[in-house]
A tleap script that builds the chain and sets N, CA, C and O, in Angstrom:
source leaprc.protein.ff14SB
mol = sequence {
  NMET MET LYS PHE GLU LEU LYS ASP ASP TYR
  ILE GLU LEU PHE LYS LEU PHE LYS VAL LEU
  ASP LEU ALA ASP SER GLY ALA HIE ALA LYS
  MET LEU ILE ALA ASP GLY TYR ALA LYS ARG
  ASN GLY GLU VAL GLU LEU ARG LYS ARG ALA
  LYS ILE VAL SER GLY ASP ILE VAL GLU ILE
  ALA GLU VAL VAL ILE GLU ILE CSER
}
set mol.1.N position { 11.352 8.770 1.753 }
set mol.1.CA position { 10.297 7.988 2.373 }
set mol.1.C position { 9.083 8.883 2.625 }
set mol.1.O position { 9.206 9.988 3.154 }
set mol.2.N position { 7.916 8.383 2.238 }
set mol.2.CA position { 6.658 9.082 2.498 }
set mol.2.C position { 6.111 8.619 3.832 }
set mol.2.O position { 6.401 7.512 4.286 }
set mol.3.N position { 5.324 9.469 4.450 }
set mol.3.CA position { 4.631 9.076 5.673 }
set mol.3.C position { 3.131 9.165 5.411 }
set mol.3.O position { 2.660 10.083 4.740 }
set mol.4.N position { 2.389 8.200 5.948 }
set mol.4.CA position { 0.928 8.208 5.822 }
set mol.4.C position { 0.342 7.984 7.199 }
set mol.4.O position { 0.651 6.996 7.865 }
set mol.5.N position { -0.506 8.909 7.622 }
set mol.5.CA position { -1.137 8.804 8.938 }
set mol.5.C position { -2.533 8.220 8.785 }
set mol.5.O position { -3.365 8.750 8.048 }
set mol.6.N position { -2.779 7.125 9.489 }
set mol.6.CA position { -4.080 6.462 9.429 }
set mol.6.C position { -5.140 7.301 10.131 }
set mol.6.O position { -4.883 7.900 11.176 }
set mol.7.N position { -6.327 7.336 9.548 }
set mol.7.CA position { -7.471 7.986 10.193 }
set mol.7.C position { -8.294 6.941 10.951 }
set mol.7.O position { -9.010 7.274 11.896 }
set mol.8.N position { -8.188 5.687 10.535 }
set mol.8.CA position { -8.906 4.570 11.163 }
set mol.8.C position { -7.874 3.566 11.675 }
set mol.8.O position { -6.680 3.862 11.713 }
set mol.9.N position { -8.338 2.381 12.068 }
set mol.9.CA position { -7.431 1.353 12.587 }
set mol.9.C position { -6.520 0.802 11.497 }
set mol.9.O position { -5.394 0.389 11.775 }
set mol.10.N position { -7.007 0.794 10.249 }
set mol.10.CA position { -6.238 0.246 9.134 }
set mol.10.C position { -6.738 0.842 7.829 }
set mol.10.O position { -7.784 1.488 7.782 }
set mol.11.N position { -5.963 0.609 6.761 }
set mol.11.CA position { -6.409 0.940 5.402 }
set mol.11.C position { -6.059 -0.255 4.534 }
set mol.11.O position { -5.002 -0.864 4.698 }
set mol.12.N position { -6.955 -0.590 3.606 }
set mol.12.CA position { -6.677 -1.700 2.697 }
set mol.12.C position { -5.589 -1.271 1.719 }
set mol.12.O position { -5.538 -0.116 1.295 }
set mol.13.N position { -4.723 -2.215 1.368 }
set mol.13.CA position { -3.543 -1.918 0.562 }
set mol.13.C position { -3.879 -1.177 -0.732 }
set mol.13.O position { -3.258 -0.158 -1.036 }
set mol.14.N position { -4.848 -1.671 -1.495 }
set mol.14.CA position { -5.144 -1.026 -2.781 }
set mol.14.C position { -5.664 0.399 -2.574 }
set mol.14.O position { -5.420 1.277 -3.403 }
set mol.15.N position { -6.379 0.628 -1.472 }
set mol.15.CA position { -6.889 1.977 -1.189 }
set mol.15.C position { -5.751 2.925 -0.825 }
set mol.15.O position { -5.793 4.107 -1.167 }
set mol.16.N position { -4.744 2.416 -0.137 }
set mol.16.CA position { -3.577 3.235 0.205 }
set mol.16.C position { -2.919 3.775 -1.059 }
set mol.16.O position { -2.609 4.964 -1.139 }
set mol.17.N position { -2.703 2.906 -2.048 }
set mol.17.CA position { -2.061 3.332 -3.296 }
set mol.17.C position { -2.925 4.362 -4.027 }
set mol.17.O position { -2.404 5.308 -4.618 }
set mol.18.N position { -4.237 4.175 -3.984 }
set mol.18.CA position { -5.138 5.096 -4.655 }
set mol.18.C position { -5.130 6.458 -3.952 }
set mol.18.O position { -5.031 7.491 -4.614 }
set mol.19.N position { -5.232 6.470 -2.632 }
set mol.19.CA position { -5.250 7.709 -1.844 }
set mol.19.C position { -3.975 8.515 -2.063 }
set mol.19.O position { -4.019 9.744 -2.126 }
set mol.20.N position { -2.837 7.827 -2.178 }
set mol.20.CA position { -1.554 8.512 -2.349 }
set mol.20.C position { -1.220 8.803 -3.815 }
set mol.20.O position { -0.112 9.239 -4.127 }
set mol.21.N position { -2.173 8.561 -4.706 }
set mol.21.CA position { -1.984 8.790 -6.147 }
set mol.21.C position { -0.833 7.978 -6.723 }
set mol.21.O position { -0.153 8.426 -7.646 }
set mol.22.N position { -0.615 6.784 -6.180 }
set mol.22.CA position { 0.412 5.895 -6.726 }
set mol.22.C position { -0.187 4.964 -7.773 }
set mol.22.O position { 0.529 4.224 -8.448 }
set mol.23.N position { -1.508 5.011 -7.898 }
set mol.23.CA position { -2.214 4.244 -8.924 }
set mol.23.C position { -3.307 5.150 -9.495 }
set mol.23.O position { -3.858 5.994 -8.788 }
set mol.24.N position { -3.609 4.967 -10.766 }
set mol.24.CA position { -4.608 5.808 -11.437 }
set mol.24.C position { -6.021 5.536 -10.948 }
set mol.24.O position { -6.880 6.417 -10.970 }
set mol.25.N position { -6.252 4.289 -10.499 }
set mol.25.CA position { -7.594 3.883 -10.073 }
set mol.25.C position { -7.473 2.696 -9.135 }
set mol.25.O position { -6.388 2.144 -8.950 }
set mol.26.N position { -8.590 2.312 -8.549 }
set mol.26.CA position { -8.595 1.124 -7.706 }
set mol.26.C position { -8.217 -0.115 -8.507 }
set mol.26.O position { -7.484 -0.978 -8.022 }
set mol.27.N position { -8.721 -0.199 -9.734 }
set mol.27.CA position { -8.406 -1.351 -10.583 }
set mol.27.C position { -6.910 -1.395 -10.899 }
set mol.27.O position { -6.304 -2.466 -10.899 }
set mol.28.N position { -6.319 -0.234 -11.167 }
set mol.28.CA position { -4.882 -0.159 -11.447 }
set mol.28.C position { -4.087 -0.587 -10.214 }
set mol.28.O position { -3.113 -1.330 -10.330 }
set mol.29.N position { -4.498 -0.125 -9.046 }
set mol.29.CA position { -3.823 -0.495 -7.795 }
set mol.29.C position { -3.881 -2.011 -7.595 }
set mol.29.O position { -2.883 -2.635 -7.236 }
set mol.30.N position { -5.048 -2.592 -7.829 }
set mol.30.CA position { -5.211 -4.042 -7.656 }
set mol.30.C position { -4.320 -4.807 -8.625 }
set mol.30.O position { -3.763 -5.846 -8.269 }
set mol.31.N position { -4.180 -4.298 -9.855 }
set mol.31.CA position { -3.331 -4.940 -10.850 }
set mol.31.C position { -1.863 -4.901 -10.405 }
set mol.31.O position { -1.155 -5.903 -10.516 }
set mol.32.N position { -1.407 -3.755 -9.904 }
set mol.32.CA position { -0.023 -3.640 -9.430 }
set mol.32.C position { 0.249 -4.638 -8.307 }
set mol.32.O position { 1.305 -5.271 -8.275 }
set mol.33.N position { -0.702 -4.777 -7.391 }
set mol.33.CA position { -0.550 -5.709 -6.272 }
set mol.33.C position { -0.529 -7.145 -6.787 }
set mol.33.O position { 0.334 -7.933 -6.401 }
set mol.34.N position { -1.476 -7.482 -7.658 }
set mol.34.CA position { -1.559 -8.839 -8.204 }
set mol.34.C position { -0.298 -9.217 -8.973 }
set mol.34.O position { 0.094 -10.384 -8.993 }
set mol.35.N position { 0.338 -8.229 -9.609 }
set mol.35.CA position { 1.557 -8.475 -10.387 }
set mol.35.C position { 2.817 -8.526 -9.519 }
set mol.35.O position { 3.922 -8.691 -10.035 }
set mol.36.N position { 2.648 -8.384 -8.194 }
set mol.36.CA position { 3.771 -8.561 -7.281 }
set mol.36.C position { 4.635 -7.341 -7.047 }
set mol.36.O position { 5.770 -7.468 -6.588 }
set mol.37.N position { 4.113 -6.143 -7.357 }
set mol.37.CA position { 4.917 -4.928 -7.194 }
set mol.37.C position { 4.886 -4.363 -5.776 }
set mol.37.O position { 5.693 -3.498 -5.435 }
set mol.38.N position { 3.964 -4.845 -4.954 }
set mol.38.CA position { 3.814 -4.285 -3.601 }
set mol.38.C position { 4.553 -5.132 -2.574 }
set mol.38.O position { 4.539 -6.362 -2.631 }
set mol.39.N position { 5.201 -4.445 -1.630 }
set mol.39.CA position { 5.852 -5.129 -0.516 }
set mol.39.C position { 5.322 -4.540 0.780 }
set mol.39.O position { 5.067 -3.340 0.879 }
set mol.40.N position { 5.165 -5.401 1.763 }
set mol.40.CA position { 4.745 -4.978 3.099 }
set mol.40.C position { 5.755 -5.534 4.079 }
set mol.40.O position { 5.912 -6.750 4.187 }
set mol.41.N position { 6.435 -4.665 4.789 }
set mol.41.CA position { 7.459 -5.070 5.755 }
set mol.41.C position { 8.493 -6.003 5.124 }
set mol.41.O position { 8.928 -6.974 5.743 }
set mol.42.N position { 8.880 -5.693 3.877 }
set mol.42.CA position { 9.938 -6.428 3.200 }
set mol.42.C position { 9.508 -7.678 2.456 }
set mol.42.O position { 10.319 -8.293 1.764 }
set mol.43.N position { 8.236 -8.067 2.588 }
set mol.43.CA position { 7.730 -9.270 1.911 }
set mol.43.C position { 6.743 -8.864 0.818 }
set mol.43.O position { 5.976 -7.916 0.988 }
set mol.44.N position { 6.765 -9.580 -0.297 }
set mol.44.CA position { 5.790 -9.305 -1.360 }
set mol.44.C position { 4.391 -9.566 -0.806 }
set mol.44.O position { 4.132 -10.613 -0.212 }
set mol.45.N position { 3.502 -8.609 -1.007 }
set mol.45.CA position { 2.115 -8.720 -0.535 }
set mol.45.C position { 1.196 -8.805 -1.741 }
set mol.45.O position { 1.125 -7.870 -2.538 }
set mol.46.N position { 0.490 -9.925 -1.878 }
set mol.46.CA position { -0.385 -10.145 -3.028 }
set mol.46.C position { -1.865 -9.959 -2.687 }
set mol.46.O position { -2.716 -10.023 -3.575 }
set mol.47.N position { -2.175 -9.734 -1.428 }
set mol.47.CA position { -3.573 -9.546 -1.013 }
set mol.47.C position { -3.958 -8.082 -1.216 }
set mol.47.O position { -3.423 -7.189 -0.558 }
set mol.48.N position { -4.885 -7.853 -2.127 }
set mol.48.CA position { -5.295 -6.484 -2.468 }
set mol.48.C position { -5.912 -5.770 -1.275 }
set mol.48.O position { -5.753 -4.560 -1.112 }
set mol.49.N position { -6.613 -6.524 -0.448 }
set mol.49.CA position { -7.315 -5.939 0.690 }
set mol.49.C position { -6.578 -6.168 2.007 }
set mol.49.O position { -7.185 -6.112 3.076 }
set mol.50.N position { -5.266 -6.427 1.934 }
set mol.50.CA position { -4.476 -6.605 3.157 }
set mol.50.C position { -4.658 -5.373 4.040 }
set mol.50.O position { -4.599 -4.241 3.561 }
set mol.51.N position { -4.878 -5.605 5.327 }
set mol.51.CA position { -5.091 -4.494 6.260 }
set mol.51.C position { -3.743 -3.921 6.685 }
set mol.51.O position { -2.975 -4.559 7.404 }
set mol.52.N position { -3.481 -2.716 6.227 }
set mol.52.CA position { -2.233 -2.030 6.543 }
set mol.52.C position { -2.460 -1.242 7.834 }
set mol.52.O position { -3.380 -0.431 7.928 }
set mol.53.N position { -1.603 -1.498 8.825 }
set mol.53.CA position { -1.778 -0.887 10.147 }
set mol.53.C position { -0.571 -0.035 10.507 }
set mol.53.O position { 0.458 -0.074 9.833 }
set mol.54.N position { -0.710 0.731 11.572 }
set mol.54.CA position { 0.365 1.586 12.060 }
set mol.54.C position { 1.616 0.751 12.323 }
set mol.54.O position { 1.546 -0.320 12.925 }
set mol.55.N position { 2.759 1.257 11.865 }
set mol.55.CA position { 4.022 0.543 12.035 }
set mol.55.C position { 4.461 -0.219 10.800 }
set mol.55.O position { 5.627 -0.595 10.685 }
set mol.56.N position { 3.531 -0.453 9.864 }
set mol.56.CA position { 3.889 -1.156 8.626 }
set mol.56.C position { 4.735 -0.250 7.733 }
set mol.56.O position { 4.597 0.973 7.749 }
set mol.57.N position { 5.613 -0.885 6.956 }
set mol.57.CA position { 6.371 -0.200 5.908 }
set mol.57.C position { 5.925 -0.831 4.589 }
set mol.57.O position { 6.079 -2.035 4.381 }
set mol.58.N position { 5.376 -0.007 3.709 }
set mol.58.CA position { 4.860 -0.490 2.432 }
set mol.58.C position { 5.731 0.088 1.325 }
set mol.58.O position { 6.114 1.258 1.368 }
set mol.59.N position { 6.043 -0.754 0.322 }
set mol.59.CA position { 6.851 -0.295 -0.809 }
set mol.59.C position { 6.137 -0.623 -2.109 }
set mol.59.O position { 5.500 -1.668 -2.244 }
set mol.60.N position { 6.256 0.282 -3.053 }
set mol.60.CA position { 5.825 0.007 -4.428 }
set mol.60.C position { 6.779 0.766 -5.339 }
set mol.60.O position { 6.986 1.969 -5.185 }
set mol.61.N position { 7.351 0.042 -6.287 }
set mol.61.CA position { 8.390 0.610 -7.162 }
set mol.61.C position { 9.492 1.190 -6.281 }
set mol.61.O position { 10.053 0.469 -5.456 }
set mol.62.N position { 9.814 2.457 -6.430 }
set mol.62.CA position { 10.874 3.101 -5.642 }
set mol.62.C position { 10.312 3.857 -4.439 }
set mol.62.O position { 11.058 4.513 -3.713 }
set mol.63.N position { 9.018 3.767 -4.232 }
set mol.63.CA position { 8.356 4.542 -3.173 }
set mol.63.C position { 8.229 3.708 -1.903 }
set mol.63.O position { 7.726 2.585 -1.934 }
set mol.64.N position { 8.688 4.269 -0.790 }
set mol.64.CA position { 8.577 3.621 0.518 }
set mol.64.C position { 7.640 4.468 1.362 }
set mol.64.O position { 7.810 5.683 1.459 }
set mol.65.N position { 6.637 3.819 1.981 }
set mol.65.CA position { 5.630 4.524 2.750 }
set mol.65.C position { 5.651 3.999 4.187 }
set mol.65.O position { 5.510 2.800 4.425 }
set mol.66.N position { 5.829 4.912 5.128 }
set mol.66.CA position { 5.795 4.555 6.545 }
set mol.66.C position { 4.412 4.887 7.083 }
set mol.66.O position { 3.937 6.015 6.948 }
set mol.67.N position { 3.766 3.891 7.698 }
set mol.67.CA position { 2.402 4.053 8.185 }
set mol.67.C position { 2.428 4.388 9.673 }
set mol.67.O position { 3.094 3.714 10.459 }
set mol.68.N position { 1.702 5.430 10.048 }
set mol.68.CA position { 1.612 5.777 11.468 }
set mol.68.C position { 0.171 6.064 11.843 }
set mol.68.O position { -0.116 6.376 12.999 }
savepdb mol mol.pdb
quit
């Protein structure tokens, strides 16, 4: 499990994947989300700009990210 510490109140989902190098670009991150590969707290998240906040658990492929 990876940990990601927020610098602000939230980070948009596609930006999280880009910052953590889980996507090659913002467009790639948005495509992964649109194709249903992202989960937030166990539910598929299709909103590219979903506000990810402290306490959320985000998953993509085999990667689990704990947000603090």
